[in-house]
C-alpha positions in Angstrom: 38.3 -21.5 -75.2 41.4 -22.7 -73.3 41.6 -25.9 -71.3 40.9 -24.0 -68.0 37.8 -22.5 -69.5 36.5 -25.9 -70.3 37.4 -27.0 -66.8 35.5 -24.1 -65.3 32.5 -24.9 -67.4 32.6 -28.5 -66.5 32.9 -27.8 -62.8 30.0 -25.3 -62.9 28.0 -27.8 -64.9 28.7 -30.5 -62.3 27.4 -28.3 -59.6 24.2 -27.7 -61.5 23.7 -31.4 -62.1 24.3 -32.3 -58.4 21.9 -29.6 -57.2 19.2 -30.8 -59.5 19.8 -34.4 -58.7 19.0 -33.9 -55.0 16.4 -31.2 -55.4 13.3 -33.3 -54.5 14.9 -34.8 -51.3 12.5 -32.9 -48.9 9.9 -30.4 -50.1 9.2 -26.8 -50.7 11.0 -24.3 -48.4 8.5 -21.9 -46.7 9.9 -19.0 -48.8 9.3 -20.9 -52.0 5.7 -21.4 -51.1 5.5 -17.6 -50.5 7.1 -16.9 -53.9 4.6 -19.2 -55.6 1.8 -17.3 -54.0 3.4 -13.9 -54.9 3.9 -15.2 -58.5 0.1 -15.6 -58.8 -0.2 -12.0 -57.7 2.5 -10.3 -59.9 3.3 -6.8 -59.0 6.1 -4.3 -59.4 7.1 -4.8 -55.8 6.0 -6.4 -52.5 6.3 -5.4 -48.9 9.6 -7.3 -48.5 11.0 -7.9 -52.0 10.9 -7.0 -55.7 9.2 -8.9 -58.5 12.1 -10.9 -59.9 11.9 -14.1 -57.7 8.1 -14.2 -57.8 8.3 -13.8 -61.6 10.7 -16.7 -61.8 8.4 -18.8 -59.7 5.4 -17.9 -61.9 7.4 -18.7 -65.1 8.5 -22.0 -63.8 5.0 -22.9 -62.7 3.7 -22.0 -66.1 6.2 -24.4 -67.7 5.6 -27.3 -65.3 3.0 -26.7 -62.5 4.0 -28.4 -59.2 7.5 -29.5 -60.4 10.3 -29.2 -57.9 12.8 -29.8 -60.6 11.6 -27.1 -62.9 11.0 -24.6 -60.1 14.6 -25.0 -59.0 16.4 -25.0 -62.3 17.1 -21.2 -62.2 18.7 -21.5 -58.8 20.9 -24.4 -59.9 22.0 -22.4 -62.9 22.6 -19.4 -60.7 24.9 -21.5 -58.5 26.7 -22.7 -61.6 27.1 -19.1 -62.7 28.6 -18.1 -59.4 31.1 -21.0 -59.6 32.1 -19.9 -63.1 32.5 -16.3 -62.1 34.6 -17.1 -59.1 37.1 -18.8 -61.5 37.0 -15.8 -63.9 37.6 -13.5 -61.0 40.8 -15.3 -60.2 41.8 -14.8 -63.8 41.2 -11.0 -63.5 43.5 -11.0 -60.5 46.3 -12.5 -62.7 45.8 -16.1 -61.6 46.9 -19.1 -63.6 44.5 -21.7 -65.0 45.1 -23.7 -61.8 44.2 -20.6 -59.7 40.9 -20.3 -61.6 40.0 -23.9 -60.8 41.0 -23.4 -57.1 38.6 -20.4 -56.8 35.8 -22.2 -58.7 36.3 -25.4 -56.6 36.1 -23.5 -53.3 33.0 -21.8 -54.5 31.5 -25.0 -55.7 31.7 -26.7 -52.3 30.9 -23.7 -50.2 27.8 -24.0 -48.0 26.2 -20.8 -49.2 26.4 -21.8 -52.9 25.1 -25.4 -52.2 22.3 -24.3 -50.0 21.1 -21.3 -52.0 21.5 -23.2 -55.2 19.1 -26.1 -54.5 16.0 -24.0 -53.9 14.4 -20.9 -55.3 15.3 -17.9 -53.1 15.8 -14.1 -53.4 19.2 -14.8 -51.8 20.3 -17.1 -54.7 19.6 -14.3 -57.3 21.2 -11.8 -55.0 24.4 -13.9 -54.7 24.7 -14.2 -58.4 24.1 -10.4 -58.8 26.8 -9.5 -56.3 29.2 -11.9 -58.0 28.5 -10.7 -61.5 28.8 -7.0 -60.4 32.1 -7.8 -58.7 33.5 -9.5 -61.9 32.3 -6.6 -64.1 33.8 -4.0 -61.7 37.1 -5.7 -61.4 37.3 -6.3 -65.1 36.4 -2.7 -65.9 39.1 -1.4 -63.6 41.7 -3.9 -64.9 41.1 -3.4 -68.6 39.9 0.2 -68.6 36.9 -0.8 -70.8 34.5 1.9 -69.6 31.5 0.4 -71.4 31.5 -2.5 -68.8 30.1 0.0 -66.4 26.9 0.0 -68.4 26.7 -3.7 -67.8 27.2 -3.0 -64.1 24.2 -0.7 -64.3 22.0 -3.3 -66.0 22.9 -6.1 -63.5 22.6 -3.8 -60.6 19.1 -2.6 -61.7 17.9 -6.2 -62.1 19.4 -7.1 -58.8 17.6 -4.2 -57.1 14.3 -5.4 -58.5 15.0 -8.6 -56.7 15.9 -7.1 -53.3 17.6 -3.9 -52.2 20.8 -5.5 -50.9 22.9 -4.7 -54.1 22.6 -1.0 -53.1 24.8 -1.8 -50.1 27.4 -3.4 -52.4 27.6 -0.1 -54.4 27.8 1.9 -51.2 30.7 -0.3 -50.1 32.5 -0.1 -53.4 32.0 3.7 -53.5 33.4 4.0 -50.0 36.3 1.9 -51.0 37.0 4.1 -54.0 36.8 7.2 -51.9 39.3 5.8 -49.4 41.7 3.9 -51.6 41.0 4.9 -55.2 41.0 4.8 -58.1 39.2 8.1 -57.6 39.2 8.8 -61.3 36.1 6.5 -61.4 34.2 9.2 -59.6 34.5 11.4 -62.7 33.9 8.6 -65.2 30.7 9.4 -67.2 30.2 5.7 -67.9 30.1 5.0 -64.2 27.4 7.5 -63.6 25.5 6.4 -66.8 25.5 2.9 -65.4 24.2 4.2 -62.1 21.4 6.0 -64.0 20.5 2.8 -65.8 20.2 1.0 -62.4 18.0 3.7 -61.0 15.7 3.7 -64.0 15.3 -0.1 -63.8 14.7 0.2 -60.0 12.2 3.0 -60.4 9.0 0.7 -60.4 10.0 -0.7 -57.0 10.6 2.8 -55.7 7.3 4.0 -56.9 5.4 1.0 -55.4 7.2 1.3 -52.1 6.5 5.0 -51.9 2.8 4.4 -52.6 2.5 1.8 -49.9 4.3 3.6 -47.1 7.8 2.1 -47.6 7.1 -1.3 -45.9 10.6 -2.4 -46.8 11.9 -0.2 -44.0 9.5 -2.0 -41.5 10.8 -5.3 -42.8 14.4 -4.2 -42.2 13.7 -2.9 -38.7 12.0 -6.3 -37.9 15.0 -8.2 -39.1 17.4 -6.0 -37.1 15.3 -6.7 -34.1 15.6 -10.5 -34.6 12.2 -11.0 -36.3 13.4 -13.6 -38.7 14.4 -17.2 -38.2 17.8 -16.5 -39.9 18.5 -13.3 -37.8 21.7 -13.4 -35.7 23.3 -11.1 -33.2 25.3 -8.3 -34.6 28.6 -9.8 -33.5 28.0 -12.9 -35.6 28.4 -11.2 -39.0 32.2 -11.8 -39.4 32.4 -15.2 -37.6 29.6 -16.4 -39.8 31.7 -15.9 -42.9 33.9 -18.8 -41.8 30.8 -21.1 -42.2 29.5 -19.7 -45.5 32.4 -21.3 -47.4 33.9 -23.8 -44.9 36.2 -23.4 -41.9 38.8 -25.5 -43.7 38.8 -23.1 -46.7 38.6 -19.9 -44.7 42.4 -19.4 -45.3 41.6 -19.0 -49.0 39.2 -16.1 -48.7 41.2 -14.5 -45.9 44.3 -14.6 -48.1 42.2 -13.0 -50.8 41.2 -10.2 -48.4 44.8 -9.6 -47.4 45.9 -9.6 -51.1 43.2 -7.1 -52.0 44.4 -4.7 -49.3 48.0 -5.1 -50.6 47.0 -4.5 -54.3 46.9 -0.8 -55.0 44.6 -1.3 -58.0 42.0 -3.4 -56.2 42.4 -2.2 -52.6 39.0 -0.6 -52.9 37.4 -4.0 -53.0 39.0 -5.0 -49.7 37.7 -1.7 -48.2 34.3 -2.5 -49.5 34.2 -5.8 -47.6 35.4 -4.0 -44.4 32.9 -1.2 -44.7 30.0 -3.5 -45.4 31.0 -5.8 -42.4 30.7 -2.7 -40.2 27.5 -1.6 -41.8 25.8 -4.9 -41.4 26.9 -5.2 -37.8 25.7 -1.7 -37.1 22.3 -2.2 -38.8 21.5 -5.7 -37.6 21.8 -7.2 -41.0 21.8 -11.0 -41.5 25.3 -12.5 -41.6 24.8 -13.9 -45.0 24.3 -10.4 -46.5 28.1 -10.2 -46.7 28.3 -13.5 -48.6 28.1 -11.8 -52.0 31.7 -10.7 -51.7 33.0 -14.1 -50.9 33.5 -15.2 -54.6 35.7 -12.2 -55.2 37.7 -12.9 -52.1 38.0 -16.6 -53.2 39.2 -15.4 -56.6 41.9 -13.2 -55.1 42.8 -15.8 -52.5 43.2 -18.6 -55.1 46.0 -16.7 -56.7 47.9 -16.7 -53.4 47.1 -20.4 -52.8 48.4 -21.2 -56.2 51.7 -19.6 -55.4 51.7 -21.6 -52.1 51.3 -25.0 -53.8 55.0 -25.7 -54.2 55.1 -29.2 -52.7 53.1 -32.4 -53.1 52.1 -32.3 -49.4 50.5 -28.9 -49.9 48.5 -30.2 -52.9 47.2 -33.0 -50.6 46.3 -30.5 -47.9 44.3 -28.4 -50.4 42.5 -31.3 -52.0 41.7 -32.8 -48.6 40.3 -29.5 -47.4 38.0 -29.2 -50.5 36.9 -32.8 -50.3 36.1 -32.7 -46.6 34.3 -29.3 -47.1 32.2 -30.8 -49.9 31.2 -33.8 -47.8 30.3 -31.8 -44.7 28.6 -28.9 -46.5 26.6 -31.2 -48.7 25.3 -33.0 -45.6 24.3 -29.8 -43.9 23.1 -27.8 -46.9 21.5 -30.4 -49.2 18.6 -32.8 -48.6 20.8 -35.9 -48.8 19.7 -37.5 -45.5 16.2 -39.0 -45.0 13.9 -36.5 -43.4 13.5 -38.7 -40.3 17.3 -38.7 -39.8 17.7 -34.9 -40.4 17.3 -33.7 -36.8 21.1 -33.1 -36.2 21.2 -31.2 -39.5 18.2 -29.1 -38.5 20.0 -28.2 -35.3 22.8 -26.8 -37.4 20.8 -25.4 -40.3 17.3 -24.4 -39.3 16.2 -23.8 -42.9 16.3 -27.5 -43.6 13.4 -27.9 -41.1 11.5 -25.3 -43.1 11.3 -27.8 -46.0 9.7 -30.7 -44.1 6.1 -31.4 -43.3 4.1 -29.0 -45.5 1.7 -31.5 -47.1 0.9 -32.9 -43.7 0.4 -29.4 -42.3 -2.2 -28.7 -45.0 -3.8 -32.1 -44.5 -4.3 -31.3 -40.8 -5.9 -28.0 -41.7 -8.2 -29.8 -44.2 -9.2 -32.3 -41.6 -10.2 -29.5 -39.3 -12.1 -27.8 -42.1 -14.2 -31.0 -42.4 -15.4 -30.5 -38.8 -17.0 -27.2 -39.7 -20.6 -27.6 -40.8 -21.1 -27.9 -44.5 -22.2 -24.7 -46.1 -20.6 -22.4 -43.5 -18.3 -19.7 -44.9 -14.8 -20.5 -43.8 -11.7 -18.4 -43.9 -8.2 -19.8 -43.2 -5.9 -17.4 -41.2 -2.3 -18.4 -41.1 0.3 -17.1 -38.8 3.0 -16.6 -41.4 3.6 -16.5 -45.1 4.9 -20.1 -45.2 1.8 -21.5 -43.7 -0.4 -19.4 -46.0 1.7 -20.3 -49.0 1.3 -24.0 -48.2 -2.5 -23.7 -48.0 -2.5 -21.9 -51.3 -0.2 -24.6 -52.9 -1.7 -27.8 -51.5 -5.1 -26.6 -50.3 -7.2 -26.5 -53.5 -6.8 -30.3 -54.1 -8.2 -30.8 -50.6 -11.1 -28.4 -51.0 -9.6 -25.5 -49.0 -10.1 -21.8 -49.9 -7.0 -19.6 -50.3 -5.3 -18.4 -47.1 -5.1 -15.1 -45.4 -2.2 -13.8 -43.3 -0.9 -10.6 -41.8 2.7 -11.6 -42.6 4.7 -9.5 -45.2 3.0 -9.3 -48.6 0.1 -11.4 -47.5 -0.9 -8.5 -45.3 -1.4 -6.3 -48.4 -3.6 -8.9 -50.1 -6.5 -8.2 -47.7 -8.3 -9.6 -44.6 -10.9 -12.4 -44.5 -14.6 -11.6 -44.7 -16.1 -10.5 -41.4 -18.8 -13.1 -41.4 -16.7 -16.2 -42.0 -15.9 -18.9 -39.4 -12.1 -18.7 -39.0 -9.7 -21.6 -39.0 -6.5 -20.1 -37.5 -3.1 -21.6 -37.2 -0.9 -20.4 -34.3 -1.9 -19.4 -30.8 -0.9 -15.7 -31.2 -3.9 -15.2 -33.4 -6.4 -16.1 -30.7 -6.3 -12.5 -29.3 -8.0 -11.3 -32.5 -10.6 -14.0 -32.6 -13.6 -15.0 -30.5 -15.0 -18.4 -29.3 -12.0 -20.4 -30.3 -11.4 -24.1 -29.7 -8.2 -26.0 -30.5 -9.2 -28.7 -33.0 -5.7 -30.1 -33.8 -2.0 -29.5 -33.4 0.6 -29.6 -36.2 3.2 -32.4 -36.3 5.0 -34.2 -39.1 5.9 -37.9 -39.6 9.6 -37.1 -39.6 9.4 -35.8 -36.1 11.2 -32.6 -37.1 10.5 -29.8 -34.6 10.4 -26.9 -37.1 8.6 -23.6 -36.7 5.2 -25.2 -37.1 5.6 -28.1 -34.7 2.9 -28.3 -32.1 1.2 -25.1 -33.4 -2.6 -25.1 -32.6 -5.2 -25.2 -35.3 -8.2 -23.4 -33.9 -11.8 -23.1 -35.1 -13.1 -19.6 -34.2 -16.5 -18.0 -34.5 -15.1 -14.9 -36.1 -13.0 -11.8 -35.4 -13.3 -9.8 -32.1 -13.6 -6.6 -34.1 -14.3 -6.1 -37.8 -11.2 -7.0 -39.8 -11.0 -3.5 -41.2 -10.3 -2.3 -37.7 -7.9 -4.9 -36.4 -6.1 -6.0 -39.6 -3.3 -3.3 -39.1 -2.6 -4.9 -35.7 -2.1 -8.3 -37.4 0.3 -6.9 -39.9 3.9 -8.0 -39.1 7.2 -8.2 -41.1 10.2 -10.4 -41.0 
């Protein structure tokens, strides 16, 4: 292993260490609470995802129940892998050792890698999958080693079992090959054998979705309609890419995109980015869906930047851009500020607020539960999967039963019993319940106005109609 390889490994390792060092700054993200709940109900698929991330959550829980550090080790390792692969992509594009470190350094300080790398998320796995596929594809085309396409199939299949987004990557790459070549790939048996491997691995998800009415399409429609906290208007897809690395480092990936379009061998990758940008704008996809191609753009751009570094002043400019990006992105993406000082960060990154206040949320629900007469059957109905996941994570220690919700996979896990008194979180649920009174409202000590802030906690006599009749109306996705 050459000196640059050691440098890449050390840089990737440093990212892993930093992410794990700050991992317990706040608390669980709402999605992590959901994955923990799904991990206790393992299946081949769920309404909105595949089994990979819930399986990781379950495995980490079995190793060390309740440990933030252990739960988030896979994400930190994934982030390190993305950094390493960004450097290796620069190598595939003919970059020097310095170019490899430039690409890896830009990836290491990017907001998307720092944020997704410090908590367990389907997006973290997805970003690693896209980057790994990009590296394998670029290497297969450069070297002509056709067996690498079998590796593409394996990684793609695993990625599709996490979430369907890698299918878009393959659509983009296929479109790029059709438009710009090398069209010989369309006749390569290893390419199609790799595709077959991916489909076989993905088959359990397909069968599950088909047997449950394809709820993934309902999830996608909801996201396109703005039904997610991270949804953005269609026109934000491309501008958002400037934030996913850093505005200061945008020239690196833009140079990479230009270089790809100028490179006859790899022009299809540039076309893949352009096609997917249009697809995600047209379908209402989230802006970060395109982030999976940023490492390959950084790899190509680093080669151009390396050629540009001909004077000491330019070295200073690059180092300063990386350093400032690291400082700003770490502040926005990582839990480095005390929770009660994080309001400006939450204004910029709403997901930070989704990590604050969950133990207090559950304690409030538990306090309300104690106002219900002893011996009464009680069901807890949550407005979304984060609230339900928090009840399931923290509730047992406070004597609470497991939660019910109509949100995403929770909707497939069944309604409450008809005869139970219902403790409901969220005013929108009142239309399905009778004789409700507001017993408390949700706050948190940090004063962070997140999605749960000021939500009513209601005690209700029961459902307006039997749950079997009105549960479909409660079901919602996003």
